[in-house]
Steps between C-alpha positions, in 0.01 A plus 500: 500500500441237770413157356300245697701184422551142618784612726275740689174303492543221754213656695267417211544125553154353548393541864317232693245750631259742335565873486806707588614777730551860389704746707413792269205731568329510161156600626324787326227616742436827312435327166308216666270747676429682173416159350266422790319831440475422127720799420767336281400580143639391162644810332425561133837672471737750661513779573163470672315824421188641665325835547472674837231763564669773701223757549121507481279733301327774698129480581291820491162608629212496257359850446204567271559738218879498542712391208775243557824666404767297680577137426734247663653161426640205691875560526715196414861387508651196330680243717756256360663212691825334379564127523719329760680200347702234684658172395683210665744308274544122537762282330505118507821327392478259203595189701275602787216549254553150359503353851182686590327379185605139569336525841701225668713707736362851524149608577307804372820700443383741231146518633622605844740756352219656297255494792740671740622744236138599433459573869824702494376705205173584677691586818720738301187664356348537846823647637488761221136577583603562862792729412544872447555519122274753329195343333605156630505470879237578763733734688492739201159415355301528823626844597376852562751666265691437179412365159322171442388359163602825330283727718686745723339574837655847491282577197195292593476556875227240549735231364621433855452204726431556868826483695584550867809437709479322836835626628457636856129425481234235537501240222138411576396866513665581168341193341161620621564838336603323177179298501289813552676669207435204269135482603470871419620411150229238454708193581302226674668322791391164360719550192818582693791268566813591698844379398799537728829353612450266801677757719254774399203272566641399840546866594148582381355214706683624809376856440142381453526306826617807689209699354253242631397366160245222554636322192816418693328432834248242374432329167167551320239250619679425825730207558852491644708817485832496316730733692773494236580776255517273193145360477443271204228718350546844649224749422424857601156649429450202272816581300724193458872546563739308273866461606735560205867445576618698195352828629704738721466434873333836564230514233133404506312531168120522495385410149151524355481159336211608278740747335843328525605222264799308370505499121683191375646500150683170522573211720651348660576318174798294387691628197763287326836665431685385192875447514798314358535243780299184564389629838137588557470873560180677587363797693189539711353839409240712678372847404244725662423824679336620821217742423319742729245646262387775739799595712313695767294194599804348670708589804812417697645543845876541532735481797317217677835349599626823658590457866286799597187379320240354737 
């Protein structure tokens, strides 16, 4: 195990200026956006379990003098989401710890290690949420096929997100079709948020420009036009676009933020690790899960980075 010791800690000597540089991208735009929408919830425990209504009861015409002989019920399936758990271990050598506690030579050594390790733990969680592991990552969760949260789309056909490919087609046109599908399922545009790799968003912006989208041509309320394809707050039909570097370059995910949530079981919290040495050993732990309660209220476009997509 790597030990942060006096020999390797000359950079922790007290600086004569405030702050520090950081060459590592530790940003978590997916998690931060869920926080901004108020959709990061404390979990009572994992697995997270909820019921999903899969079919409605049938309405019948009222007829006088006719007995009711057929009855229906609301069909249900049980969904169950497993936890995603990550940790970042930190070890501070005994002499280094004593120096840090004395405070004469080194500055904020342990505090900085914990702060950056907490960011690393959250980044690892976000990377998992953007991956393709079943029940964990958006690529598998937000999909038109397969099993999510224990419900198999092959058995429950309505357990399918809207999904279209933009390969050899118009990105903007396919996105318009996606939006129409979601509206037909009762999803309001005001509750949608789009997450995509910067490349996918750039390609979408270019496609919208070719289609003559007024959102690209002029900002709401007038003012100067930004001709770039990476506007600071890009929107389409009022839907904000959030660049997420951990997502694949070709995917755009349209999530109904009134239905999606991140359920947090723990963290990031610091846990002490006992041992036989005098070193300080600890781990920053984070646990949670990405939940789409109603899978068919969400959608994705794939292939946005394909050379033939326009």
